[in-house]
N, C-alpha and C positions, 0 to 999 in steps of 0.2 A: 287610866283608860284600859279597857279590855279589848284587844284587837281581834280576837277570835270571832269570826262571823261578820266582821266589818268589811263589806264589799263595796265596789264602786257604785252599785245601785243605791245603797244607803246614803252615800255622799251626794248623789244627784238629788235624792229626796230631801236630804238635809239642806242643800242649797235652795230648793224650792220653798221649804218651810221658813228658812231665814229671810227670804225675800218677800214671801206672801204673808207670813205671820198668820196663816190659816191652813188647817188641814184640808178643808174643802177646796180652796183655791190652789193649794199645792198639788192636790190630786188632779185637778183640771189641767194644770200646767204640764205635768209629767205624763198625763194620759193613762193614769191607773185609777183603781177604785179608791173611794174614801177609806174603807176598812183597811186596804193595803197600806195606805199612808199612815193610818193610825197605828198599825202594827209596826211599821218602820220607825215611827216616832218612839214607840215603846222600846225598841231595840237601841235606838240612838241614846235614849235616856239612860239605858243600862250601860252602854259603852262609855258615855261621857260623865256619868254621875251627876248630870244636870237636867233640869226640867225642860230646858230649851224654850218652850212656850209656857207661860203661866197666865192665869186668868186675873185680870184687874177690872173689876166691875163686870160689865157685859162683854168685854173684849179680851182677846189674847194678845199678849205682848212678849217680846223677846226678853229673856233673862239677861243680866249683865254679861254672863259667860257667853251666851249665844250672840249678843251684839258684837263681842270681840271676835267671834268666828266668821262673821259675814264676809269680810274681805279675803281672809286666807282661804276659805272654802271655795269662793268664786275663783280666785287665782289658781288654786289647785286644779279645778276642773278645766279651766281654760288651758293650763299648761299641759294637762294630759291630752286634751283634744289637739292642741298644737303639735305635740310630739308625735302623735299618731299620724296626723295629716301631713306633716313635713316629709315623711318617707313614702307617701302615697303618690301614685301617678295621677295626673289630672288632665283629662281630655274634655274641654268644654262642649265639644260637639256631641258627646254621648253621656257625660256625667249629669246627674240630677243634683242640684244644689241651690239653696236659696241664700242670697246675700242681702244684708240690711244696711242701708245707707241713710244718713240724715243730711238735710240741706235746707236752705231757705227756699221760699217759693220763687225767688229771683233766680237762684242757681238752677232750680228745677226747670224754669222756663227756658234757660239757656241750653241745658244739655239733656234733659230727660227724653225729649222726642228722639234725638239721635241714639241714645242709649237703648231705648225700647226697640227702635227699628233694628239695631244690630243684634240684640238678643233674640227678638222674635223671628228674624230671618235666618239666623245662623246657629243658634244655640237653644234648641227646643227644650232641653232639660234644665236650663237655667232660669231662675225667677229672681226678681228684685223687689224688695219691700222698702219703700221710701217713707221717712217720717220727717215732720217739720223740725227744724233746728230749734233748740231751746237752751236754757241755762244749764240743763242737765246733760246735754249732748256729749261733752267730753268725758263726763263721768260714766256715761253709758258705753262709750268706746273703751274706757278703762276696764269696766266690769265685763265686757264681752257681750252686752245686750245688743249692740249694733257693731257691724264690722268696721265701718269707717264713716267719715263725715266730710262734707265740703263746707269750709268756713273761711273767714278772712283772718289774716294774721293777728289782727287786734282783737283777739278773743276775750280780752279782759272787759270789753264793752258788754259782752254777753254774761260772763261770770268772772268777777274780779279775782277769784281764787284759782282760775284755770289758765293754762298757757299751752299752745301747741308745741312749745319747746320741750315739753315733757313727753312728747310722742314722736313717732316717725311721721314725716310729712313730705309732700312734694308740691310744687306749684302746679295748679290746674289750668287757670286762665286769668287774664287781666281784663280790665274794663276801665272806662272813664265815667265821670259824673257829668250830667247835662241838666241844665235848667230847662223845663218845658212849660209851654203855655199853649192855649188853644190857637189854632192856625190863624184866626181872625182877631187875636188879642193885640191891638196896636200899641199897648203900653210896653210890650216886651220887644226890644230890639237888641242888636249886638252891642249897642252903646249903653246898655242898662248899667247904672252904677249900683254899688252895694246899698247905698241909702235908699235909692228908688226901689230896689228889690225888697228891702225891709218894710217898705210902705205898702206893698202889694198883698192882697189876700193870699195866704200861704197854706198849703196842705203839707203837714209833716207826716213822716212815717216812723211809727214806733212798732218794731217787729213784735208780733205776738202781743200787741197792745202795750207791753211794758218794757220791752228791750229797745234801747236806743239804737237807731241806725248810725253809721259813721257820720252821716250828714248832720244829724241832730246833735250828736256829741260835739262836732266841730262848731256848729252854730251856738251851742250852749256856752262855749268858751269865748265868744265874741262880746265886746262891750255893748253892741247893738245887734239884735236879731229880729227876724220877722215874727209877728205874733200869729200863731196858728189859728186859722179859721176852722180847720178840721184836722183831726188826727186819725190816721188809718193804720191798719196792721200789715199792709203790704205795699210794695211799689206798684204792683199791677193795679190795685184799687186807686192809688194816687193818680195814676195815668188816666184812668177812666173818669175820675172826678174833674181833672183838669180839662179834658176834652169837652166837658159839658158846663163849664163855668169860666169866670174871669180869674180863677185862681192860678197860681204857679206852684211847681214842685221841683225838687231836685232828685233825679233818679239815675240808675245805671243806664248808660247809653245803649247797651246791647238789647235792652227791652224795647227800644223804639225801632220796630221793623218797618218795612216798606209800606205795609197797610196803615200803620199808625201815623206815618208821615203825611197822610192826607188830612189828618185831623189835629196834629200838634206840631209846633215849631220847637226847635232845640237851639240853645246857645250855650256857650261856656258859662259856668257859674261865675258871678262877679266877686268871688272870694276864693282864697287858696284852700284847696282840699286835695289830699294825696289820691293818686289813682287807686283803683280797686285791685287787690290781689287775692284771688280765691285759691285756697289750698286744700288738697286731699290729705286727711289726717287719719292715722290708724295706730294701733298699739304695736310696739316692736315685736311682741311675741308672735305676730302673724307674718313676720318677714320671711320665714322659711316655709310658709304654707303655699304650695304651688297654685292652689285654687284662688286663694286670696290675692296672690301676686298677679294672676291673670286678670282678676276683676279690677284691681287697682289700675293696671295698665290700660284696660278697656275704658274705664271712666276718664282717665287723663287723655286718652286718644280722642274720645268723643268731645270732651271739653275744648280741646284745642282746635278740632275741626269746626266746632260750632262758632268759636271766636273768629276764625278766618272767614266763615260764611257771612258774618254780620259785623263787619267793621263799622265802628261808629262814625258818623259824620254830622256836621252842624248845618242847620238850614234856617 
């Protein structure tokens, strides 16, 4: 490799090319012109002695050498950013910065209102981008595409190859599971047996339509389980469907607020299921970043305040 003329800007463009596999998309990502990215690609080819992108049919794909560079280049840029930010002062009342966080719609329902209120009222330069949790979430934390994520400790239900043990994490909030039914559903009482539960029309929740919730994973391991009448992608939708039918569902207790108690009853599920533990997860390279530390502490503070405000109860 020839290092003369290889500056950080070229590495930033290389990272974009490796991820987007397109000169046009890479240009849009780094906010420069397409000719400028094409010129940078030519320089990168000269430095590396590799084509980086090669045409296969009508599409461009990464060369084997480029594929091997994806992770090291990403980690290099993240480490540079982390090194620079770790020595910088951070005042959230005057600093402009955007944080990216992933979580389920359930976690968002619990804490996003409080988080938005604190940011909007006290930190005008801070913005937050939230994305739905997915099987790629922890990988996106690892690559630096998002700053952190709210997820449960049993992350292998989302992605069998991932574990929060590989990251830095802290407990955010806890919750319990409740079985819910319409307020006038006389079939559901506190004396409901597991066999009776299995005979009722049931709404299951498969997050993002394909990811098992902890409830479904638990029921899948029972010798007998209710047959789903309907499968929905969120607990919020399951609650709405229960309110307007004879169906039952098992959902996190913190989602049942005082308004919903007018329409649904809640009882303890007639089967053993561990309590919910939601954790804030981030990459250890961000430990020394004062801005990242502040944002993490704010998220955890809001999460715990939200839990105190909405203690679950059965009715």
